[in-house]
N, C-alpha and C positions, 0 to 999 in steps of 0.2 A: 795342560793348563785347565784350571778350574775357573770358569767364567760363567756368570749369569747376572741378569739384571744390571748390566753396563758396569760391572766390577770384575777385574781379572786379578787373581792371586797366583803367584808362582813360587816354588822352592828352587833356588838357583845355587849352582855350585860357585863359590867365590873364587876358585882358582881360574876357572876358564869362562866364567859368565854363562854357564850352560844350564838351561832349565832341566831338572830332573824329570825323567819320563814318568807319567802318571798312568795308572791302571784303574779300571772299574772293578767293583766287587761283584763277581757273578752271583753270589748269594742274595745280593740286595734286590729282592723281587719287587717289594713296595717302595714307591718313591720317598716315603718318609716326609720330614719337614720340608715344606715348599720354599723356605728361607734358608736352607742348609744344603751344602754339597760335600760329598766325601769321596777321596780318592786314596790309592795306595801308591807309595813311592819305595824305591830300593834305598836301603841305608848301607853305606860303605864306611867301614871303620876308619875314623881319622878324617873324614870328609868335612871340610869347613863350608858351611852354607849360609845364605841369608834369605830374606823373605822380600819379594817384590810385589807391590800393589800398584795396579793401573786403574785409574778412574777414566773412563771413556767420556768423550764430550757430550754424549747423549744422557749422561747421568744428571739428574735434576736434584739440586739441593732444596728446592721449594722455599720455605721460609726459615730453614736451619742456618745457623751461623757458621757451620763448618762440618767436618767429619772427625770421628775418633777411630783410630785403629788400634785394636787390643790383641795382644799376642799371649797365648798360654801354651807352654811346652811341658809335656809329662805330667799334666794335672796341676801344675802350679809351681813347678821348680823354677820356671821363668814365668812371670806374670807382670807384664808391662803394658802401658798404653801411651799413644802419642795423639795430641790433638792439633789439627790443622785448620786455620781460619778460612773463611770463604774466599779472600783474595788469593791465598795460596793454592786452594783447590782450583779456582778458575784459571790461574796461570798454568798449573800442571795439565789441566784439560786441554788448554790451547796448544801447548808445546808438546804433548804426549810424554812428558817426563814422569817416570814412576816414582812412588814412594818407597824408599829402601829402609828396611828394619834389619840391622846386621849385627847388633851388639847389645849386650845387657850390662847394666851397671849394678854393683853389689858392693857390700861393705864388709870387711873382715876387721873387726875390732873398731878402730877410729880411722882406718885407711880405706878410702874409696878407689875401686878399681873397675875396669870394663873389660868384657871378654867377648869374643866372637862365638857363634854357634858351631858345634861339631858333633858328629855321631861317634859314640863309644860303645864298646861291648859291655854287657852286663857281667857282673861278678857273681857266679853261680856257686851256691853252697849246697853240696849234694845232701848234707844231713839236715838242712833246715826244712822244717815242715810248716806250712801256712794253712790256716783254715780256708775252706772254700769261699766263704763269704769275703774274707779279706783278699784272697786270690783274685776273685772276680773284680773287686773294687780296684785293686792295683792294675788289673789287666786293662781296664777301661781308660786308665790314665796314662799308663807307660806307652811309649812308642807312638805318641800323637803330638801333632802340631796344630793348634787351633787359632784361627785368625777371624776376628769380628770387625766389620766395617759398618758403622752406623752413623746416621745424621744426628747432630746434636745442637742444642741451643746453649749459650753460655751466659753466665752472669759474672761480671768482673768483681773480684773480691776487693773490698776496702783496704785490706792489709794482706799482702801476699803470704802464702804459707809455704813453709820449707817441705820439700818433698822427702818422704821417708826412704824411698827407693826399695830395692830388694835387700833387705837387711840379713836375710837368712838365705844362704845359697849353699846347698850340699848336693853335689852331684850324686846321682844314684849309683853310679859305678863304684863309689866308695862304700856302698852298703851291700849287705849280703841279700841274694835273691833265690828264691826256691827254684829247684829244677822243674817243678810243674809249670813255672811261668814260660819256660822255653818249650817244653814237650806238649803241654796242653793248650796254652795260649799263644804259642808261636811268637813270642816276644824275645828278641835277642839283643836289642840296642836300646840306648837312652841318650839323653842330651848330656854332653860334657863341655866344660869350657875349652875354647881354642886358645888363641894368643891372648894373654892377659897383660894389660898395661895399666898405669896409674890414671886416675880420672879426677875431675874436679868435684864430682858429685852431681846429683840430679837437678840442682838449681831450686827455683821457687815456683810455686804454683800460683797463677795469677787469675785463673778462671775456674768457676764451678760449673761443670757441664751437666746437662740433662738430655736424655735421648729424645729426639723429635719423632713423634709417632702420628702426626697429622698427615693428611693426604695419603693414607694407606701406606705409610712408610714403616719399615721394620728393620731390625738389625739383621745383617747377612752374616752367615757363619760358613766358614771354609775349613774343612777338616782334612788333614793329611796323616795317614797311618803309615809309618815308616818300618819296614821289615828288611831282614837279609833276603838275598835272592833265594836261598834254600827254603826259607819259611813262606815266601811268596809262592814257591812251587808247591809246597805242601798245602797251602791254602787254596791252591787252584787259581790263583790270580794270574800266574804266567805259566806257560807250558813247562812241562818237565824236561830237563836236559838229558841227553843220552847217559851222561855220567851218573845222574841221580837215580836212574832206573837199571843200572847195571847190577849184575849179580854180586853177592859178597865174595870178595876174594878169600881163597883158602889160605890160612895162616899156618905156615910151617916154619918153625924155629926150633928144632930139636936141641935139647941139652945133652942128652945121652941117647944111646941107640934105641929107637922105638918109642921115645917119649918126648913130650913138649913141656915147655915151661909153664908152671902153674899161673903166671901172670897172663900168658897167652890164652890158656883155657878160661880164665876169668873174663878176659876181654871178649872172647868169642861168645860166651854165654850172656854177657851184658849187651852185646850188639844185636843178637838175634831177636829178643823181645822188642827192642826199639825198631828194628826193621819191620817186624810184624805189625807193630802199632802204626807205623808210618804207612804201610801198605793199607791197612784197614781205614786209616784216615783218608788216604788218597781215594779209595773206593767209595767212601761215604761222600766225599766232596764231589766225585764225579756223578754220583746218583743224584745228589742235591742239585748239581748244575743242570743235568738233564731234566729234573723235575721243574726247575725254574724256567728252562727254555720251553717246555710244553705249556706252562702257565702263561708265559709271555706270548705263545702263538695262539692261545685260546681266543683272546680278544680279536685278533686278525681274522680268525675263522668266522666268529660271530658278525663282524663287520661285512665280510664277504657275503654271508647268508642274508643279512639285512639288505644289502645292496641287490641281490638277486630277487628278493621278495618285492622290493620297490619296482624293479623292472617288470615283474610279472603283473603287479597291480596296475601299472601304467598301460601294459598291453590289454589287460581286461577292460579298462576304461576306454581305450580306443575302440575295442570290439563292441562294447555296449553303445557308443556313440554311432558306430557304423549301422548296427542293427535298429537303433531308433530312427536313423535317417531313412533306411529301407522301408520301415513300417510306415512312416509318413508318406513316402512316395507310393506305396501300395494303396494306402487310403485315398489319395488323390486320384489315381487311376481308376479305382473302383467308382468313385463319385462321377468321374467324367464319363465312363461307360454307362452308367445309369441315366444320366442326362440325355445321352445320345439315344438309348433305347426308348426313353419316355417321349422324345419328339417324334419318333416314327410311329407311335401308336395313337397319336391324336387325330381328331376328326378333320374333314376338309375345311378350308377357310370359308368364312361367312360371306353372304352376297356383297356386303359392303366392301370387302376387300377382293372380290372376284376380279378377274382381268376384264378390261374394257373391251366391248365388241367393236368391230369395224362398222362404219357407217353403211346402213341398208342391210345389215346382217340381223338375222332373227335368232334369238337365242332359243335353243331347243332344250328344255330341261331334260335331264336324264330321267328315265322311267323309274328308277329306284330312288330318286331324290324326293324329298317331302314336297317340294314345289310342284313337281309333275303330278303327284297324287292329288294335291289340292286343285290343280287345273282340270284334271279329269273329272273330279266331283262337281266343280262348277259347270262344266259342260253337260254333264248328265242332268243337273238340276235345271239348267236352262231348257233342255229338250223336253223335259217333263212339264214344265210350265207352258211351253208352247202347245203341247198336246192337249193340255187341260183347258186352254182358252179357245181351242178351235170349236166352232159351232157344231152341235150335234145334229146330224142329218136323219130326219124321220121319214121313213118310207111310208107314203100314203097310198100306195098302189094296192088296189083290192086283188085280193087273191082270185 
């Protein structure tokens, strides 16, 4: 299932309504266009299929008048478009009913016919040689189913215009294709008409549509590359089966004693180079697959390293915060200890804050205090004054 941006597109087998299994391309390392998805599917010769488009309820039309679904198969062998108005789209969204595109109308002469889609094998011409540029161009077109889903606005025509339809319809199986298309480009099938019946024709065109590109709306492209199972294995899309990797059987068909048919010898010689080339292609595909896996794993490793770096950075930030808190605590403790030491080395309290003596008690100043020194000096001065004021006794006794 190819589904993105609320649109699903499936290639479905018409016989049993079974969705064909889709495979990713292991060589697609880069995502490419963000509005395009590509898958591989297996082509089975004679399988009749149709295209189913589901518009999810979350898909928004914005101001568009409806949607247009365009289908191009094999580069334009089938090129048709269907327009659905807003009311039809809203009804399909509510009910979950898909849009089914199962047939193409074409004209042969003056007779209109319609046909279903079917896978057919290419007609290989061994002697046909195609230039590389033309080969590459055809390889990009063959074996592809492209579906576009786009929002559109319409303008009603004053006079309806008759549709031309697919006037030129020529299945590629009726044309010769170079063997390089199969060997180098691994393309083995193309679109061929299935059941063909008479038709009324495409009718008249009533609206002129234009793609709605506002609100960041873009056309969505879904690409299906269909290949045979063998070529899907050679491309590395699906695993190799045991039969494809078995050894070449020995061909023994003698015509006479000790000899083999020249046809057998020619077949053996033609098979060996093809086998060698297939083996070389398989080895190259495996190497490219491993390279792609390594390149895909590289972003995961880078993301893991970035995550580890972020964790280490957070741990360093937490350690710095703890160190800063410890430094602040150390400064506070140092300041506290300095204050305690300073209070212990200060002098005794002044007399104004000296403790009050009990009644009748005489304060005896300390001998070493300044007040005791001043008291001693006063006493000494008083004693000298008294001695100086005492009358001098004169001895008047005669010798």
